[in-house]
C-alpha positions in Angstrom: -0.2 0.2 0.2 1.3 3.4 -1.2 2.2 6.1 1.9 -0.2 8.9 1.9 2.4 11.7 0.6 3.1 9.3 -2.4 1.8 10.3 -5.7 -0.5 8.2 -7.3 1.2 5.9 -10.4 0.0 6.6 -13.7 -2.7 4.1 -14.2 -4.7 5.0 -10.6 -4.9 8.5 -11.6 -7.4 9.2 -14.1 -6.2 13.0 -13.8 -2.8 11.9 -14.6 -3.7 10.2 -17.7 -5.6 13.1 -19.1 -2.6 15.2 -18.3 -0.6 13.2 -20.2 -2.9 12.9 -23.5 -2.8 16.5 -23.3 0.4 17.0 -23.1 1.0 14.8 -26.2 -0.7 16.9 -28.7 1.6 17.8 -30.9 1.4 20.7 -33.5 2.3 17.9 -36.4 -0.7 16.3 -37.2 1.7 13.1 -38.7 2.7 13.1 -34.6 -1.0 13.4 -33.2 -2.1 10.3 -35.7 1.0 8.1 -34.1 -0.4 9.5 -30.4 -3.8 8.7 -31.2 -2.8 4.8 -32.4 -0.2 5.1 -29.6 -2.7 5.5 -27.1 -5.2 3.2 -28.3 -2.9 0.4 -28.1 -0.7 0.7 -25.3 -2.6 3.4 -22.5 -3.9 1.1 -20.5 -0.7 -0.8 -19.9 1.5 1.9 -19.5 3.7 1.8 -16.0 5.1 4.7 -14.8 8.2 4.1 -16.2 6.7 3.8 -19.6 5.3 7.5 -18.8 8.6 8.6 -17.4 10.1 7.5 -21.0 7.3 9.3 -22.8 7.8 12.5 -20.9 11.4 12.7 -22.7 10.5 11.9 -25.9 7.5 14.6 -25.4 10.3 17.4 -24.5 11.7 17.2 -27.6 10.4 19.5 -31.2 7.7 18.0 -32.8 10.3 17.6 -36.3 12.8 15.9 -34.1 10.0 13.4 -32.3 8.6 13.1 -35.9 12.3 12.3 -37.1 12.7 9.4 -34.1 9.4 8.0 -35.0 9.9 7.3 -38.8 13.7 6.3 -37.9 15.2 8.8 -39.7 17.2 9.5 -36.4 18.4 7.9 -33.8 17.7 8.6 -29.4 21.6 10.1 -28.2 23.2 11.3 -25.2 21.1 11.9 -22.1 17.8 11.3 -23.6 18.7 7.7 -24.7 17.4 5.8 -21.4 16.2 2.3 -21.1 12.2 4.2 -20.7 12.3 6.0 -23.8 13.8 3.9 -25.9 11.2 1.4 -25.1 8.6 3.6 -25.6 9.9 5.2 -28.8 9.8 1.4 -30.0 6.2 1.1 -29.0 5.1 4.5 -30.7 7.4 3.3 -33.9 5.1 0.2 -33.8 1.5 1.9 -33.3 
């Protein structure tokens, strides 16, 4: 059982899920389409680690994110965490 001062996990907090979906709205239609499919396939199974990886990817500019999804570029440097890499693969297959 979680302590009272611990934040709720992604799956147990509907408000967190709504905020994540809102944050995933992008300026490029192509990214929006990928995220729609991604959430349709994976939203119910995302772990807190997956959400952390997704947050890292959402910090990227739209064009850089699209290039990653389309495998034009690879995730490198500090952003290439295992969580971000796993979620990027999920996005690529969505």
